[in-house]
C-alpha positions in Angstrom: 42.8 -63.3 38.2 40.8 -63.0 41.5 40.5 -66.1 43.9 38.0 -67.7 45.6 38.3 -68.6 49.3 38.6 -72.4 50.1 35.2 -72.8 51.9 33.2 -71.4 48.8 31.9 -74.2 47.1 32.9 -74.3 43.1 31.7 -71.7 40.8 31.2 -69.2 44.1 28.1 -70.1 45.2 26.7 -68.9 48.7 26.8 -71.7 51.5 23.7 -73.7 52.0 21.2 -72.9 55.0 21.0 -75.0 58.1 18.3 -77.4 57.9 14.4 -75.7 59.2 13.3 -76.7 62.9 10.1 -76.0 63.8 10.5 -76.6 67.2 13.6 -74.4 67.2 11.7 -71.4 65.6 8.8 -71.4 68.0 11.0 -71.6 71.1 12.9 -68.6 69.8 9.8 -66.7 68.8 8.2 -67.2 72.2 11.2 -66.0 74.3 11.2 -63.0 72.2 7.6 -62.4 72.9 8.2 -62.8 76.4 10.9 -60.5 76.8 8.4 -57.6 75.0 5.8 -58.4 77.3 8.5 -57.9 80.3 9.6 -54.7 78.8 6.3 -53.2 78.4 5.1 -54.5 82.1 8.4 -52.3 83.5 7.4 -49.8 81.1 3.9 -49.8 82.7 5.2 -50.2 86.5 7.5 -47.2 86.0 5.0 -44.9 84.2 2.2 -46.0 87.1 5.0 -45.3 90.1 5.3 -42.0 87.9 1.9 -41.0 88.2 1.3 -42.2 91.7 4.4 -40.3 92.7 3.0 -36.8 91.3 -0.5 -38.0 92.3 0.7 -38.4 95.8 2.8 -35.4 95.8 -0.1 -33.5 94.9 -3.1 -34.6 96.8 -1.6 -36.7 99.6 -1.0 -40.4 100.4 -4.4 -42.7 100.6 -5.4 -43.2 103.9 -8.4 -45.6 104.9 -11.5 -43.9 106.5 -12.6 -45.1 110.0 -16.3 -45.2 108.9 -16.1 -48.2 107.6 -14.7 -50.2 110.8 -17.3 -48.4 113.0 -19.9 -49.7 111.0 -18.7 -53.1 111.0 -18.4 -52.7 114.7 -21.7 -51.7 115.1 -23.4 -54.4 113.2 -21.3 -57.0 115.2 -22.6 -55.2 118.4 -26.3 -55.5 117.3 -26.0 -58.9 116.0 -24.5 -60.0 119.0 -27.2 -58.4 121.2 -30.2 -59.8 119.0 -28.6 -63.3 119.0 -28.2 -63.7 122.8 -31.7 -62.5 123.2 -30.6 -58.7 124.9 -32.9 -57.3 121.7 -35.7 -59.0 120.1 -35.3 -59.4 116.6 -39.0 -58.4 115.9 -38.4 -55.0 117.7 -35.1 -54.1 116.5 -36.3 -54.2 112.6 -39.2 -52.0 113.6 -36.7 -49.6 115.4 -34.2 -49.9 112.2 -37.0 -49.6 109.6 -38.2 -46.3 111.1 -34.8 -44.8 112.1 -32.3 -46.3 109.3 -31.6 -42.9 108.1 -29.8 -41.7 111.0 -26.7 -44.2 110.1 -26.3 -42.2 107.2 -26.6 -39.2 109.2 -24.0 -40.8 111.6 -21.6 -41.5 108.6 -21.7 -38.3 107.3 -21.0 -36.3 110.4 -18.0 -38.8 110.7 -16.7 -37.8 107.0 -17.2 -34.2 108.0 -15.1 -34.7 110.9 -12.3 -36.8 109.1 -12.3 -33.8 106.6 -11.9 -31.0 109.6 -9.0 -33.1 110.6 -7.3 -33.7 107.2 -7.5 -29.8 106.2 -5.2 -29.2 109.4 -2.6 -31.6 107.8 0.8 -30.1 106.4 0.3 -32.9 104.0 -3.0 -33.6 102.4 -4.4 -37.3 102.2 -7.1 -39.0 100.5 -9.8 -40.7 102.5 -10.9 -44.2 101.1 -14.5 -45.0 100.5 -14.5 -48.7 100.9 -17.5 -48.8 103.0 -19.7 -47.0 100.6 -21.0 -50.3 99.4 -21.8 -51.6 103.1 -23.9 -48.3 103.3 -25.8 -48.9 100.3 -26.6 -52.5 101.6 -27.7 -51.1 104.9 -29.7 -48.5 103.2 -31.7 -51.4 101.0 -32.1 -53.3 104.4 -33.8 -50.0 105.8 -35.9 -49.8 103.1 -36.9 -53.3 103.5 -37.5 -53.4 106.9 -39.7 -49.9 106.7 -41.7 -51.6 103.8 -42.2 -54.8 105.9 -43.2 -52.5 109.0 -45.5 -50.6 107.2 -47.2 -52.9 104.5 -47.0 -56.5 105.8 -47.7 -55.5 109.4 -51.3 -53.7 108.5 -51.8 -56.7 105.9 -51.5 -59.4 108.5 -53.6 -57.4 111.1 -56.4 -57.0 108.5 -56.2 -60.8 107.1 -55.3 -62.4 110.5 -53.0 -65.3 111.3 -54.6 -68.7 110.1 -53.2 -70.0 113.9 -51.8 -73.6 114.2 -54.1 -74.6 111.4 -51.6 -72.9 109.1 -48.9 -75.2 110.0 -50.9 -78.3 108.9 -49.7 -77.8 105.5 -50.4 -81.4 104.4 -54.0 -81.7 105.4 -53.8 -84.3 108.4 -56.8 -85.0 110.0 -57.6 -83.3 113.2 -57.4 -85.7 116.4 -59.2 -84.0 119.8 -58.8 -85.2 123.3 -60.1 -84.0 126.9 -57.1 -84.4 129.1 -58.1 -85.5 132.6 -58.7 -82.5 135.0 -55.8 -81.6 137.3 -56.7 -80.1 140.9 -54.1 -79.1 143.6 -54.5 -77.3 146.8 -52.4 -74.0 147.1 -51.4 -71.6 149.5 -53.1 -68.5 150.0 -51.6 -65.2 147.8 -49.7 -67.6 145.6 -47.9 -66.6 142.8 -49.7 -69.0 139.5 -47.4 -69.1 136.2 -49.2 -70.6 132.9 -46.9 -71.2 130.1 -48.8 -72.2 127.3 -46.8 -72.1 123.8 -49.6 -73.1 121.4 -53.3 -72.9 122.2 -55.8 -70.6 124.0 -55.7 -69.9 127.6 -58.9 -69.0 129.5 -58.4 -68.4 133.4 -61.3 -67.3 136.2 -61.0 -66.9 139.9 -62.8 -70.0 142.0 -64.2 -69.5 145.8 -62.1 -72.2 147.0 -58.2 -73.0 147.3 -57.7 -75.2 144.7 -56.4 -74.7 141.3 -57.9 -76.9 138.7 -56.8 -77.1 135.0 -58.8 -78.3 132.3 -57.1 -79.2 128.9 -58.4 -79.8 125.6 -55.9 -81.2 123.2 -55.9 -81.2 119.1 -53.5 -83.2 117.2 -53.1 -83.5 113.3 -52.2 -86.9 112.7 -52.6 -89.6 110.0 -53.5 -92.1 112.6 -54.6 -92.7 116.4 -51.2 -93.5 117.4 -49.5 -91.0 116.2 -52.0 -88.3 117.7 -51.7 -90.4 121.0 -47.9 -89.4 120.7 -48.8 -85.8 120.3 -51.4 -85.6 123.1 -48.7 -87.4 125.5 -46.0 -84.8 124.2 -48.3 -81.5 124.8 -50.1 -82.8 128.3 -50.0 -79.9 130.6 -48.8 -80.7 134.0 -48.9 -78.6 137.5 -46.2 -78.2 139.9 -46.6 -76.6 143.3 -43.2 -75.3 145.2 -44.6 -73.6 148.4 -46.4 -70.2 147.1 -45.0 -70.7 143.2 -47.4 -72.8 141.0 -46.3 -73.9 137.7 -48.8 -74.8 134.9 -46.8 -75.8 131.6 -47.4 -77.7 128.6 -44.7 -78.4 126.1 -44.8 -76.8 122.4 -45.6 -79.3 119.5 -46.1 -78.0 116.0 -48.3 -80.7 115.1 -51.0 -79.9 117.9 -52.1 -77.2 120.1 -53.6 -77.4 123.9 -56.4 -75.3 124.7 -56.4 -74.5 128.8 -59.1 -73.6 130.9 -57.7 -72.6 134.7 -59.6 -71.8 137.7 -57.5 -70.3 140.4 -58.0 -68.9 143.8 -59.4 -65.3 144.2 -56.0 -64.1 146.0 -53.6 -65.6 143.5 -51.3 -63.6 141.5 -51.1 -64.6 137.6 -48.8 -64.7 135.1 -49.3 -66.1 131.5 -47.1 -66.6 129.0 -48.8 -67.4 125.6 -47.0 -68.6 122.1 -49.7 -68.9 119.7 -53.2 -68.7 121.0 -56.0 -66.2 122.9 -56.0 -65.4 126.3 -59.0 -64.6 128.3 -59.1 -63.9 132.0 -61.9 -62.6 134.1 -62.6 -62.0 138.2 -59.2 -62.3 139.1 -58.5 -60.4 142.7 -54.9 -59.8 142.5 -54.3 -58.5 139.2 -52.4 -60.1 136.3 -49.3 -60.2 133.9 -49.6 -61.5 130.5 -46.8 -61.8 127.7 -48.4 -62.7 124.2 -46.6 -63.8 120.9 -49.3 -64.6 118.9 -53.4 -63.8 119.7 -55.7 -61.7 121.4 -56.1 -60.8 124.6 -59.5 -60.0 126.3 -59.5 -59.1 130.4 -62.5 -58.1 132.5 -63.3 -57.6 136.3 -59.6 -57.6 137.4 -58.6 -56.4 141.0 -55.3 -55.3 141.1 -52.8 -54.2 138.4 -52.7 -55.5 134.9 -49.5 -55.4 132.9 -49.6 -56.6 129.5 -46.4 -57.6 127.1 -46.7 -58.0 123.1 -44.2 -59.0 120.8 -45.7 -57.9 117.3 -48.8 -56.0 115.9 -51.1 -59.4 115.5 -52.8 -58.7 119.0 -56.1 -57.1 119.9 -56.5 -56.3 123.5 -59.2 -55.1 125.3 -59.5 -54.5 129.6 -62.9 -53.5 131.2 -63.7 -53.1 135.1 -60.1 -52.9 136.2 -59.6 -52.0 139.8 -55.8 -50.8 139.5 -53.2 -49.6 136.9 -52.9 -50.7 133.6 -49.7 -51.2 131.2 -49.5 -52.5 127.6 -46.0 -52.6 125.7 -45.4 -53.6 122.4 -47.2 -53.5 119.0 -50.7 -54.0 119.2 -53.5 -53.9 116.6 -57.2 -52.9 118.1 -56.8 -51.4 121.7 -60.0 -51.2 124.1 -60.4 -50.0 127.4 -63.0 -48.8 129.4 -63.9 -48.6 133.3 -60.4 -48.1 134.1 -59.8 -47.0 138.2 -56.0 -46.5 137.4 -53.5 -45.1 135.7 -53.0 -45.9 131.9 -49.6 -46.4 130.2 -48.9 -47.9 126.6 -46.0 -47.5 124.6 -45.6 -49.6 121.1 -47.0 -49.3 117.6 -50.7 -49.6 117.3 -51.9 -50.6 113.6 -55.7 -50.6 114.3 -58.0 -48.5 116.5 -58.0 -47.3 120.0 -61.2 -46.7 122.3 -60.8 -45.5 125.8 -63.9 -44.6 127.9 -64.3 -43.7 131.7 -60.9 -44.0 133.1 -60.1 -42.4 136.3 -56.5 -42.2 136.3 -53.7 -40.8 134.2 -53.4 -41.7 130.1 -50.5 -42.0 128.5 -50.6 -43.1 125.0 -47.4 -43.5 122.7 -46.4 -44.6 119.0 -44.0 -43.3 117.0 -46.2 -40.8 115.5 -48.7 -40.2 118.4 -48.0 -39.1 122.1 -51.1 -38.5 124.1 -51.6 -37.7 127.7 -55.0 -36.8 129.5 -55.3 -36.2 133.3 -58.3 -38.2 133.5 -61.3 -39.3 131.4 -64.7 -39.4 132.2 -65.6 -39.1 128.5 -64.1 -41.1 125.5 -60.9 -41.3 123.6 -60.9 -42.4 119.6 -57.5 -42.8 117.8 -56.8 -44.4 114.4 -54.4 -43.7 111.4 -56.5 -40.6 110.3 -58.3 -39.1 113.4 -57.9 -38.4 117.5 -60.8 -37.3 119.2 -60.9 -36.8 123.0 -64.4 -36.0 124.5 -64.8 -35.1 127.7 -61.3 -35.2 129.6 -60.9 -33.7 133.0 -57.5 -31.8 133.7 -54.8 -31.2 131.3 -54.5 -32.8 127.5 -51.3 -32.8 125.8 -51.3 -34.3 122.2 -48.2 -34.6 119.5 -48.9 -36.0 116.5 -48.9 -35.8 112.6 -51.1 -36.6 109.4 -53.9 -36.7 111.7 -57.2 -34.7 112.4 -57.3 -33.6 115.9 -60.9 -32.6 117.7 -60.8 -32.1 121.5 -64.0 -30.9 122.9 -65.4 -30.6 126.4 -61.8 -30.3 127.9 -61.9 -29.4 131.5 -58.1 -28.1 131.7 -55.4 -26.8 129.6 -54.9 -28.4 126.4 -51.5 -28.7 124.5 -51.9 -29.6 120.7 -49.0 -30.0 118.0 -49.8 -31.4 114.8 -48.9 -31.3 111.0 -50.6 -32.2 107.7 -54.0 -32.1 109.5 -56.8 -30.4 111.3 -56.8 -29.1 114.9 -60.1 -28.0 116.7 -60.3 -27.9 120.4 -63.4 -26.6 122.3 -62.1 -26.0 126.3 -65.1 -26.2 128.4 -64.3 -23.4 130.7 -61.5 -20.5 130.7 -58.6 -22.8 130.2 -55.4 -22.1 128.3 -55.3 -23.6 124.7 -52.0 -23.6 122.8 -52.6 -25.1 119.3 -49.4 -25.3 116.7 -50.2 -27.0 113.3 -47.4 -27.2 110.1 -49.6 -27.9 107.5 -53.7 -27.4 108.2 -56.2 -25.0 110.1 -56.3 -24.6 113.8 -59.9 -23.9 115.0 -60.6 -23.1 118.7 -64.3 -22.6 120.3 -64.7 -20.3 123.0 -67.9 -19.9 125.2 -69.7 -16.5 124.9 -68.7 -15.1 128.2 -65.1 -16.2 127.8 -62.0 -14.9 129.4 -58.8 -15.2 127.6 -55.8 -13.0 126.0 -55.8 -14.3 122.2 -52.4 -14.4 120.3 -52.5 -16.2 117.0 -50.5 -16.2 113.6 -50.4 -17.7 110.4 -47.9 -17.8 107.5 -50.2 -18.8 104.4 -53.6 -18.4 105.3 -56.8 -16.1 106.7 -57.7 -15.7 110.4 -61.1 -15.1 111.3 -62.7 -14.4 114.5 -66.3 -14.2 116.3 -64.5 -12.1 118.5 -63.4 -8.5 118.6 -59.8 -8.8 118.0 -57.1 -7.5 116.0 -56.2 -8.9 113.0 -53.4 -7.4 110.8 -50.8 -8.7 108.3 -51.2 -9.5 104.5 -49.3 -12.9 103.6 -48.3 -13.4 107.5 -51.4 -12.5 109.5 -51.5 -12.1 113.0 -54.3 -11.9 115.8 -54.2 -10.5 119.2 -56.3 -8.9 121.6 -58.5 -9.8 125.1 -61.8 -11.2 125.5 -63.4 -10.4 128.6 -60.9 -9.9 131.6 -58.4 -11.9 129.6 -58.1 -15.1 132.3 -56.8 -17.8 130.2 -54.3 -17.7 127.3 -54.9 -18.6 123.7 -51.8 -19.0 121.6 -52.6 -20.3 118.1 -50.0 -21.0 114.9 -50.7 -22.5 111.7 -47.7 -22.2 109.1 -49.5 -22.9 105.9 -53.6 -22.9 107.0 -56.2 -20.8 108.7 -56.8 -19.8 112.1 -60.2 -19.7 113.3 -61.8 -18.5 116.8 -65.4 -19.1 117.0 -67.8 -18.4 119.5 -70.0 -21.4 120.7 -72.5 -22.2 123.3 -72.3 -21.8 127.2 -70.3 -24.0 129.4 -71.5 -27.7 129.6 -71.5 -29.4 133.1 -68.2 -30.3 134.6 -67.8 -34.1 134.8 -68.4 -35.4 138.4 -65.8 -37.1 140.1 -65.5 -40.7 139.9 -66.9 -42.8 142.5 -65.3 -45.9 144.0 -67.0 -49.0 142.5 -68.2 -52.3 144.4 -65.7 -55.3 144.0 -66.2 -56.8 140.4 -67.7 -60.3 140.3 -66.1 -62.6 138.1 -68.2 -63.1 134.7 -67.6 -65.6 132.2 -64.6 -65.1 129.8 -65.6 -62.7 127.3 -65.7 -63.6 123.5 -65.4 -60.0 122.4 -64.5 -56.5 123.8 -67.4 -54.8 125.0 -68.0 -51.3 125.9 -70.5 -49.7 128.2 -72.7 -46.7 127.0 -71.5 -43.7 128.7 -73.8 -42.5 131.6 -75.4 -39.2 131.4 -73.9 -36.7 133.6 -75.7 -34.3 136.2 -75.9 -30.8 135.7 -73.8 -28.8 138.2 -72.7 -25.4 138.5 -69.4 -24.2 136.9 -66.9 -22.2 138.6 -65.6 -19.7 136.2 
């Protein structure tokens, strides 16, 4: 007979389960899930550490690159220089829009240098690339700056600036008032500084010892009372401190002040203009102009001229200047005539250039074109497509691209370097010519009795000569030989284009030496540029 333990209920049934508790069951389930996740995470960590150890053993530890910190330091330095005024923002973005690819080149050179150092290590390393995003951002900014310079600059130059009326966005009524004339006696040979942030400035020279200032004020206001406040805020003031004279008006975005100033003949004038045109005539001691927005027209200036521009909105013209002329900054149209001294220009020119009758040396420099002419009795024209020099005396030096170049009646040696354009040179005597073209034809026209040694070549083109010269080669051709006694040297090169040596007519007469002009009179301020018609040159014998 079997026995049953005492704890077993009668009949041998199993003991009952404890009562069901949902909270307890959920807590147990949650703790089990946490334990499983912890085990999985520890497994992942162990696997990652094992993979990292094997990868570092094979490829070396990860080392940050110095390119990123260098870029950040450079950005910080440039930002500091811009904020402190040492670099003009417009000039920086114009420069950056043109040269930003150098940043990628520098980063690539730095990475190559790091690679050259890393290959010498006993334990290999991996360089971090966290700076790639910065480079992409800077490249996007470079594309944007280049588009701004190449598209917005010409667009703005073509359609112009609406001036101060542009800021009258609410169409407020215009109020006008003539300020009471100001007159003060100033010392002889005084320095006159004119500062007008908003409005035109017209300045002429008088015969007396006084400075006279007349101001026409404009205000955009809804009432006469508001207009009177604007007139008072922008009124012109004259202060005299020994030989320093200051004519100044205050800026007001709701108006402008147009100044008409008369100074003694011997005064040296400096003008700092914000938004407005500048005209000056008859000054006897030169002028220094700084313009932000507006055209500048000068005439009959005795002494040097210095002009500084901050953007490409300006048209600049100067006529009858008895001294050197310097212009820096971006321009639209650039027009000069009858300049007795040297002409030096640097900056971008978006419009047309026309120069004529310049006695001194000429140097024009943009990021595309560099032109140097010793003297210009004739004229020079430059635009986006063409460069033409007619009748120059002394050496001519031209380096450019994407332009057709035409030099004629050149009384001196010529050097021309171009690509994606046509070169045509016609010396006015036995002068040397060196012309190089990357893609385009090269043509030189020599007189029938020329005396020259010729050396020309083309890689993918033809050679045609009106003189008896030796042409050889098939795909790459050369031309050599001597014309006459071989006095001058003609060197021509076209990588992808034809070389033509033409026989022209006889030598034209040499231009006469410029004569000293009488002291210019003080005409009224010009309203638009004016060019005198070139004078006919007397025929003179030419020394071969």
